DSSP file (Angstrom, degrees, kcal/mol; ACC not computed):
  #  RESIDUE AA STRUCTURE BP1 BP2  ACC     N-H-->O    O-->H-N    N-H-->O    O-->H-N    TCO  KAPPA ALPHA  PHI   PSI    X-CA   Y-CA   Z-CA
    1    1 A M              0   0    0      0, 0.0    39,-2.1     0, 0.0     2,-0.4   0.000 360.0 360.0 360.0 138.8  208.8  129.7   58.3
    2    2 A E  E     +A   39   0A   0     37,-0.2     2,-0.3    35,-0.0    37,-0.2  -0.919 360.0 177.7-111.2 140.3  210.7  126.5   57.7
    3    3 A I  E     -A   38   0A   0     35,-2.2    35,-2.6    -2,-0.4     2,-0.3  -0.934   9.2-160.1-131.8 160.7  214.5  126.0   57.9
    4    4 A F  E     -A   37   0A   0     -2,-0.3     2,-0.3    33,-0.2    33,-0.2  -0.954  10.7-163.2-141.4 159.3  216.6  122.9   57.5
    5    5 A K  E     -A   36   0A   0     31,-1.9    31,-2.8    -2,-0.3     2,-0.3  -0.993  16.9-139.6-142.8 138.1  220.0  121.5   58.2
    6    6 A E  E     -A   35   0A   0     -2,-0.3     2,-0.3    29,-0.2    29,-0.2  -0.760  20.0-178.6-102.6 144.7  221.7  118.5   56.7
    7    7 A F  E     -A   34   0A   0     27,-3.0    27,-2.6    -2,-0.3     2,-0.3  -0.903   8.2-155.5-136.2 162.7  223.7  115.8   58.5
    8    8 A R  E     +A   33   0A   0     -2,-0.3     2,-0.3    25,-0.2    25,-0.2  -0.976  13.2 167.4-139.2 152.1  225.7  112.7   57.6
    9    9 A F  E     -A   32   0A   0     23,-1.9    23,-1.7    -2,-0.3     2,-0.4  -0.973  26.9-129.1-157.0 159.5  226.8  109.5   59.2
   10   10 A E  E     +A   31   0A   0     -2,-0.3    59,-4.1    21,-0.2    60,-0.6  -0.904  38.1 152.0-110.0 137.6  228.3  106.1   58.1
   11   11 A A  E     -Ab  30  70A   0     19,-1.9    19,-2.6    -2,-0.4     2,-0.3  -0.993  34.7-130.2-161.2 158.9  226.8  102.9   59.3
   12   12 A A  E     +Ab  29  71A   0     58,-2.5    60,-2.8    -2,-0.3    61,-0.3  -0.798  34.2 151.0-107.9 154.4  226.2   99.2   58.5
   13   13 A H  E     -A   28   0A   0     15,-3.1    15,-2.3    -2,-0.3     2,-0.3  -0.972  26.9-149.5-163.8 174.0  222.9   97.3   58.6
   14   14 A R        -     0   0    0     -2,-0.3    11,-0.2    13,-0.2    13,-0.1  -0.964  24.3-122.6-146.7 157.6  221.0   94.5   57.1
   15   15 A L    >   -     0   0    0      9,-3.0     3,-1.2    -2,-0.3    65,-0.1  -0.855  24.7-175.8-105.1  99.9  217.3   94.0   56.6
   16   16 A P  T 3  S+     0   0    0      0, 0.0    -1,-0.1     0, 0.0    64,-0.1   0.639  75.8  61.0 -72.3 -14.1  216.3   90.8   58.5
   17   17 A N  T 3  S+     0   0    0      2,-0.1     2,-0.2     3,-0.0     3,-0.1   0.330  87.4  84.5-100.4   8.4  212.7   90.8   57.4
   18   18 A V  S <  S-     0   0    0     -3,-1.2     0, 0.0     1,-0.1     0, 0.0  -0.632  95.5 -77.7 -99.5 166.8  213.2   90.6   53.6
   19   19 A A    >   -     0   0    0     -2,-0.2     3,-2.0     1,-0.1     6,-0.3  -0.278  38.6-118.0 -61.3 147.3  213.8   87.3   51.8
   20   20 A R  T 3  S+     0   0    0      1,-0.3    -1,-0.1     5,-0.1     5,-0.1   0.766 115.9  60.6 -58.0 -24.9  217.3   85.8   52.0
   21   21 A S  T 3  S+     0   0    0      4,-0.1    -1,-0.3     3,-0.1     2,-0.2   0.632  82.2 100.4 -78.1 -13.8  217.6   86.3   48.3
   22   22 A H  S X  S-     0   0    0     -3,-2.0     3,-2.0     1,-0.1     4,-0.5  -0.543  78.5-131.5 -73.7 135.4  217.1   90.1   48.6
   23   23 A K  G >  S+     0   0    0      1,-0.3     3,-0.8    -2,-0.2    -1,-0.1   0.783 104.7  60.0 -61.5 -26.6  220.5   91.9   48.4
   24   24 A C  G 3  S+     0   0    0      1,-0.2    -9,-3.0   -10,-0.1    -1,-0.3   0.524  85.5  76.4 -81.7  -3.7  219.6   94.0   51.5
   25   25 A W  G <  S+     0   0    0     -3,-2.0    -1,-0.2    -6,-0.3    -2,-0.2   0.834  86.1  77.8 -69.4 -30.7  219.3   90.8   53.6
   26   26 A Q  S <  S-     0   0    0     -3,-0.8   -11,-0.2    -4,-0.5     2,-0.2  -0.428 101.3 -92.9 -76.5 151.8  223.2   90.7   53.6
   27   27 A L        +     0   0    0    -13,-0.1     2,-0.3    -2,-0.1   -13,-0.2  -0.452  63.1 147.7 -62.3 131.8  225.3   93.0   55.8
   28   28 A H  E     -A   13   0A   0    -15,-2.3   -15,-3.1    -2,-0.2     2,-0.3  -0.948  33.7-124.8-157.8 171.7  226.2   96.2   54.0
   29   29 A G  E     -A   12   0A   0     -2,-0.3     2,-0.3   -17,-0.3   -17,-0.3  -0.821  12.8-161.6-127.4 165.2  226.8   99.8   54.7
   30   30 A H  E     -A   11   0A   0    -19,-2.6   -19,-1.9    -2,-0.3     2,-1.0  -0.972  27.0-130.1-139.7 153.5  225.7  103.3   53.6
   31   31 A S  E     -A   10   0A   0     75,-0.3   -21,-0.2    -2,-0.3     2,-0.1  -0.844  45.3-155.7 -97.4  89.3  226.9  106.8   53.8
   32   32 A Y  E     -A    9   0A   0    -23,-1.7   -23,-1.9    -2,-1.0     2,-0.4  -0.344  15.9-171.1 -72.5 147.9  223.6  108.1   55.2
   33   33 A R  E     -AC   8 105A   0     72,-2.0    72,-3.8   -25,-0.2     2,-0.3  -0.995   6.4-180.0-133.5 139.3  222.5  111.7   54.8
   34   34 A F  E     -AC   7 104A   0    -27,-2.6   -27,-3.0    -2,-0.4     2,-0.5  -0.998  16.7-147.9-143.7 151.5  219.5  113.2   56.5
   35   35 A V  E     -AC   6 103A   0     68,-2.7    68,-2.5    -2,-0.3     2,-0.6  -0.961   7.2-156.3-120.0 127.7  217.8  116.6   56.6
   36   36 A V  E     -AC   5 102A   0    -31,-2.8   -31,-1.9    -2,-0.5     2,-0.5  -0.915  10.3-166.5-103.9 123.3  216.1  118.0   59.6
   37   37 A T  E     -AC   4 101A   0     64,-2.8    63,-3.2    -2,-0.6    64,-1.6  -0.943   5.4-173.1-111.6 128.8  213.4  120.6   58.9
   38   38 A V  E     -AC   3  99A   0    -35,-2.6   -35,-2.2    -2,-0.5     2,-0.4  -0.828   6.1-154.2-117.6 159.7  212.1  122.8   61.7
   39   39 A E  E     +A    2   0A   0     59,-2.8   -37,-0.2    -2,-0.3    -2,-0.0  -0.980  31.2 108.6-136.5 145.1  209.2  125.2   61.7
   40   40 A G        -     0   0    0    -39,-2.1     2,-0.1    -2,-0.4    10,-0.1  -0.950  62.4 -57.7 170.7 177.7  208.3  128.3   63.7
   41   41 A P        -     0   0    0      0, 0.0     2,-0.5     0, 0.0     7,-0.1  -0.433  53.9-108.0 -75.7 152.8  208.0  132.0   63.7
   42   42 A V        -     0   0    0     -2,-0.1     7,-0.2     5,-0.1     8,-0.0  -0.711  33.8-123.2 -79.7 123.1  211.0  134.2   62.9
   43   43 A D     >  -     0   0    0      5,-2.8     4,-2.9    -2,-0.5     5,-0.3  -0.530  14.1-143.0 -66.7 125.1  212.2  135.9   66.1
   44   44 A P  T  4 S+     0   0    0      0, 0.0    -1,-0.2     0, 0.0    -2,-0.0   0.799  97.3  47.2 -64.1 -27.1  212.1  139.6   65.5
   45   45 A K  T  4 S+     0   0    0      1,-0.1    -2,-0.0     3,-0.1    -3,-0.0   0.944 124.6  26.7 -78.2 -49.3  215.2  140.2   67.5
   46   46 A T  T  4 S-     0   0    0      2,-0.2    -1,-0.1     3,-0.0     3,-0.1   0.745  92.2-134.8 -86.5 -23.9  217.5  137.4   66.2
   47   47 A G  S  < S+     0   0    0     -4,-2.9     2,-0.3     1,-0.3     3,-0.1   0.642  70.7 106.7  76.5  13.9  215.9  137.2   62.7
   48   48 A M        -     0   0    0     -5,-0.3    -5,-2.8     1,-0.1    -1,-0.3  -0.875  68.2-146.4-125.6 155.2  216.0  133.4   63.1
   49   49 A V  S    S-     0   0    0      1,-0.4     2,-0.3    -2,-0.3    -1,-0.1   0.899  93.3 -24.6 -74.9 -49.5  213.5  130.5   63.7
   50   50 A I  S    S-     0   0    0     -3,-0.1    -1,-0.4   -10,-0.1     2,-0.2  -0.953  77.9 -95.1-159.1 148.5  216.2  128.7   65.7
   51   51 A D    >>  -     0   0    0     -2,-0.3     4,-1.4    -3,-0.2     3,-1.1  -0.524  28.1-133.9 -70.8 133.3  220.0  128.9   65.6
   52   52 A Y  H 3> S+     0   0    0      1,-0.3     4,-2.7    -2,-0.2     5,-0.2   0.834 106.3  60.2 -56.3 -33.5  221.5  126.2   63.4
   53   53 A K  H 3> S+     0   0    0      1,-0.2     4,-2.1     2,-0.2    -1,-0.3   0.827 101.3  53.7 -67.0 -28.9  224.1  125.4   66.1
   54   54 A D  H <> S+     0   0    0     -3,-1.1     4,-1.6     2,-0.2    -1,-0.2   0.873 109.5  47.6 -71.1 -37.1  221.2  124.6   68.5
   55   55 A I  H  X S+     0   0    0     -4,-1.4     4,-2.6     2,-0.2     5,-0.2   0.945 112.7  49.8 -63.8 -47.6  219.8  122.1   65.9
   56   56 A S  H  X S+     0   0    0     -4,-2.7     4,-2.8     1,-0.2     5,-0.3   0.878 106.4  55.2 -60.1 -39.9  223.3  120.6   65.4
   57   57 A K  H  X S+     0   0    0     -4,-2.1     4,-1.9     2,-0.2    -1,-0.2   0.925 112.2  42.3 -61.0 -46.2  223.9  120.2   69.2
   58   58 A V  H  X S+     0   0    0     -4,-1.6     4,-2.8     2,-0.2     5,-0.3   0.935 116.2  48.0 -66.0 -47.1  220.7  118.2   69.6
   59   59 A V  H  X>S+     0   0    0     -4,-2.6     4,-2.3     1,-0.2     5,-1.9   0.894 111.6  49.8 -64.4 -41.1  221.3  116.1   66.4
   60   60 A K  I  <>S+     0   0    0     -4,-2.8     5,-2.9    -5,-0.2     6,-0.3   0.949 116.6  41.3 -61.6 -48.4  224.9  115.3   67.3
   61   61 A R  I  <5S+     0   0    0     -4,-1.9    -2,-0.2    -5,-0.3    -1,-0.2   0.912 125.6  32.6 -66.3 -44.4  224.0  114.2   70.8
   62   62 A E  I  <5S+     0   0    0     -4,-2.8    -1,-0.2    -5,-0.2    -2,-0.2   0.681 135.9  10.3 -92.4 -19.6  220.9  112.2   70.0
   63   63 A V  I >X5S+     0   0    0     -4,-2.3     4,-2.8    -5,-0.3     3,-0.7   0.703 122.7  44.9-124.9 -63.1  221.6  110.8   66.6
   64   64 A I  I 3><S+     0   0    0     -5,-1.9     4,-2.4     1,-0.3    -4,-0.2   0.920 114.1  49.5 -59.5 -48.7  225.2  111.2   65.2
   65   65 A D  H 34<S+     0   0    0     -5,-2.9    -1,-0.3    -6,-0.3    -4,-0.1   0.752 118.0  42.5 -63.5 -22.6  226.9  110.1   68.4
   66   66 A V  H <4 S+     0   0    0     -3,-0.7    -2,-0.2    -6,-0.3    -1,-0.2   0.842 125.0  29.1 -89.3 -38.7  224.6  107.1   68.6
   67   67 A L  H >< S+     0   0    0     -4,-2.8     3,-1.5     3,-0.1    -3,-0.2   0.760  83.1 111.9 -99.1 -28.1  224.6  105.9   64.9
   68   68 A D  T 3< S-     0   0    0     -4,-2.4   -57,-0.2    -5,-0.3     3,-0.1  -0.276  97.3  -6.4 -62.8 127.3  227.9  106.9   63.3
   69   69 A H  T 3  S+     0   0    0    -59,-4.1    -1,-0.3     1,-0.2     2,-0.3   0.837 108.5 125.3  58.9  39.1  230.1  103.9   62.4
   70   70 A Q  E <  S-b   11   0A   0     -3,-1.5   -58,-2.5   -60,-0.6     2,-0.8  -0.752  72.2-109.7-118.9 167.3  227.7  101.5   64.1
   71   71 A Y  E >   -b   12   0A   0     -2,-0.3     3,-1.9   -60,-0.2     4,-0.2  -0.891  32.1-154.8 -94.0 105.8  225.8   98.4   63.2
   72   72 A L  G >  S+     0   0    0    -60,-2.8     3,-2.2    -2,-0.8     6,-0.2   0.809  85.2  66.7 -58.1 -35.8  222.3   99.8   63.2
   73   73 A N  G 3  S+     0   0    0    -61,-0.3    -1,-0.3     1,-0.3     4,-0.1   0.727  95.5  59.0 -60.0 -21.6  220.6   96.5   63.9
   74   74 A D  G <  S+     0   0    0     -3,-1.9     2,-0.4     2,-0.1    -1,-0.3   0.505  86.8  94.1 -84.7  -4.3  222.2   96.4   67.4
   75   75 A I  S X  S-     0   0    0     -3,-2.2     3,-2.7    -4,-0.2    -8,-0.0  -0.768  89.4-104.1 -95.5 131.3  220.5   99.7   68.4
   76   76 A Q  T 3  S+     0   0    0     -2,-0.4    -2,-0.1     1,-0.3    -1,-0.1  -0.269 108.2  18.5 -55.5 127.6  217.2   99.6   70.2
   77   77 A G  T 3  S+     0   0    0     -4,-0.1    -1,-0.3    -3,-0.0     3,-0.2   0.255 112.7  77.4  93.5 -10.3  214.4  100.5   67.9
   78   78 A L    <   +     0   0    0     -3,-2.7    -3,-0.2    -6,-0.2    -2,-0.1  -0.034  46.4 122.6-119.1  30.2  216.5   99.8   64.8
   79   79 A E  S    S+     0   0    0      1,-0.3    -1,-0.1    -5,-0.1   -65,-0.1   0.790  90.5  31.7 -62.8 -27.0  216.4   96.0   64.7
   80   80 A N  S    S-     0   0    0     -3,-0.2     2,-2.3   -65,-0.1    -1,-0.3  -0.693  87.9-169.1-125.4  75.7  214.9   96.3   61.2
   81   81 A P        +     0   0    0      0, 0.0    -3,-0.1     0, 0.0     2,-0.1  -0.350  20.1 156.6 -80.5  68.2  216.6   99.6   60.0
   82   82 A T     >  -     0   0    0     -2,-2.3     4,-2.7     1,-0.1     5,-0.2  -0.349  59.2-104.5 -73.9 167.4  214.8  100.5   56.8
   83   83 A S  H  > S+     0   0    0      2,-0.2     4,-2.4     1,-0.2    29,-0.2   0.882 123.5  53.6 -60.1 -37.7  214.8  104.1   55.7
   84   84 A E  H  > S+     0   0    0      2,-0.2     4,-1.7     1,-0.2    -1,-0.2   0.942 111.6  42.9 -62.7 -48.8  211.3  104.4   57.0
   85   85 A V  H  > S+     0   0    0     -5,-0.2     4,-2.6     1,-0.2    -2,-0.2   0.907 113.6  52.8 -64.8 -42.0  212.1  103.1   60.4
   86   86 A L  H  X S+     0   0    0     -4,-2.7     4,-2.6     1,-0.2     5,-0.2   0.896 106.6  51.8 -63.1 -41.5  215.3  105.2   60.6
   87   87 A S  H  X S+     0   0    0     -4,-2.4     4,-2.0     1,-0.2    -1,-0.2   0.898 113.1  45.3 -64.0 -39.1  213.4  108.5   59.8
   88   88 A M  H  X S+     0   0    0     -4,-1.7     4,-2.3     2,-0.2    -2,-0.2   0.901 111.6  52.6 -68.5 -40.3  210.9  107.8   62.5
   89   89 A W  H  X S+     0   0    0     -4,-2.6     4,-1.6     2,-0.2    -2,-0.2   0.928 110.4  47.4 -61.1 -46.3  213.6  106.8   65.0
   90   90 A I  H  X S+     0   0    0     -4,-2.6     4,-1.6     1,-0.2     3,-0.4   0.941 109.5  54.4 -60.5 -47.4  215.5  110.1   64.4
   91   91 A W  H >< S+     0   0    0     -4,-2.0     3,-0.5     1,-0.2     4,-0.3   0.931 109.4  46.9 -50.9 -51.0  212.3  112.1   64.7
   92   92 A H  H 3< S+     0   0    0     -4,-2.3     3,-0.4     1,-0.2    -1,-0.2   0.787 109.8  54.0 -67.9 -26.8  211.6  110.6   68.1
   93   93 A R  H 3< S+     0   0    0     -4,-1.6    -1,-0.2    -3,-0.4    -2,-0.2   0.789 119.6  31.9 -74.4 -27.8  215.2  111.2   69.3
   94   94 A I  S X< S+     0   0    0     -4,-1.6     3,-2.4    -3,-0.5    -1,-0.2   0.103  75.9 124.2-117.6  22.1  215.1  114.9   68.4
   95   95 A K  T 3   +     0   0    0     -3,-0.4     4,-0.2     1,-0.3    -1,-0.1   0.555  58.0  80.7 -66.9  -4.4  211.5  115.8   69.0
   96   96 A E  T 3  S+     0   0    0     -3,-0.2    -1,-0.3     2,-0.1    -2,-0.1   0.722  82.4  80.2 -68.3 -19.0  212.5  118.5   71.5
   97   97 A L  S <  S-     0   0    0     -3,-2.4     2,-2.3     1,-0.1    -3,-0.0  -0.519 103.5-103.8 -80.9 154.9  213.1  120.6   68.3
   98   98 A P        -     0   0    0      0, 0.0   -59,-2.8     0, 0.0    -2,-0.1  -0.461  56.9-164.9 -77.1  72.1  210.1  122.2   66.6
   99   99 A L  E     +C   38   0A   0     -2,-2.3   -61,-0.3   -61,-0.2     3,-0.1  -0.249  35.8 168.9 -70.6 143.1  210.2  119.5   63.9
  100  100 A E  E    S-     0   0A   0    -63,-3.2     2,-0.3     1,-0.4   -62,-0.2   0.637  71.8 -21.3-110.0 -45.0  208.4  119.7   60.5
  101  101 A E  E     -C   37   0A   0    -64,-1.6   -64,-2.8    14,-0.1     2,-0.4  -0.989  43.6-143.9-162.3 158.6  210.0  116.7   58.9
  102  102 A V  E     -CD  36 114A   0     12,-2.4    12,-2.8    -2,-0.3     2,-0.5  -0.997  20.1-167.6-124.7 123.7  213.0  114.3   58.9
  103  103 A R  E     -CD  35 113A   0    -68,-2.5   -68,-2.7    -2,-0.4     2,-0.4  -0.961   3.2-164.2-116.9 121.0  214.2  113.1   55.5
  104  104 A V  E     -CD  34 112A   0      8,-3.0     8,-1.9    -2,-0.5     2,-0.6  -0.883   5.5-162.5-107.9 132.1  216.7  110.2   55.3
  105  105 A F  E     +CD  33 111A   0    -72,-3.8   -72,-2.0    -2,-0.4     6,-0.3  -0.961  12.2 176.4-111.9 115.3  218.7  109.3   52.2
  106  106 A E  S    S+     0   0    0      4,-1.8   -75,-0.3    -2,-0.6     2,-0.3   0.743  80.9   8.5 -88.3 -25.8  220.1  105.8   52.3
  107  107 A T  S    S-     0   0    0      3,-1.7     3,-0.4   -77,-0.1   -74,-0.1  -0.815  94.2 -93.4-134.8-179.9  221.5  106.4   48.8
  108  108 A S  S    S+     0   0    0     -2,-0.3     3,-0.1     1,-0.2   -76,-0.0   0.696 125.2  31.2 -70.1 -15.7  221.7  109.4   46.6
  109  109 A T  S    S+     0   0    0      1,-0.1     2,-0.4     2,-0.0    -1,-0.2   0.367 113.8  58.3-123.3   4.0  218.4  108.5   45.0
  110  110 A A        +     0   0    0     -3,-0.4    -4,-1.8     2,-0.0    -3,-1.7  -0.996  56.5 106.5-142.4 142.0  216.4  106.7   47.7
  111  111 A G  E     -D  105   0A   0     -2,-0.4     2,-0.3    -6,-0.3    -6,-0.2  -0.957  47.1 -97.6-179.9-163.1  215.1  107.4   51.1
  112  112 A A  E     -D  104   0A   0     -8,-1.9    -8,-3.0    -2,-0.3     2,-0.4  -0.986  14.9-147.5-145.5 150.9  212.1  108.3   53.3
  113  113 A T  E     -D  103   0A   0     -2,-0.3     2,-0.4   -10,-0.2   -10,-0.2  -0.980  11.1-167.5-122.5 132.8  210.4  111.3   54.8
  114  114 A Y  E     +D  102   0A   0    -12,-2.8   -12,-2.4    -2,-0.4     3,-0.1  -0.975  12.6 176.8-121.4 133.7  208.6  111.3   58.2
  115  115 A R        -     0   0    0      1,-0.5    -1,-0.1    -2,-0.4     2,-0.1   0.026  53.7 -95.6-121.6  25.4  206.4  114.2   59.3
  116  116 A G              0   0    0      1,-0.2    -1,-0.5   -14,-0.1   -28,-0.0  -0.250 360.0 360.0  86.9-179.5  205.2  112.9   62.6
  117  117 A Q              0   0    0     -3,-0.1    -1,-0.2    -2,-0.1    -3,-0.0   0.485 360.0 360.0 -69.3 360.0  202.0  111.0   63.4
């Protein structure tokens, strides 16, 4: 069974490895949204794979508290904070959860999905 929970944070970044003429080379911000999907058996007693509050506790501590209202390029591992890099970074920060995928939306129509190695 798969379940998911959605989260949001605000942050600024720039993409230092694109051409200076690329609009994302300049400092700009996003209202990021990401979805954490976990997988596992449904516990017959609780009727749940995992409690949503347990997912939220890990994500808040390991991701939201680190990224919200920050300049992503200053965070170790996010020096080139593309959606692809960000989805992998989040995965590795919360890998204590039984993860299936992390999907990051940098805009309402664009993002990246990471499902582990």
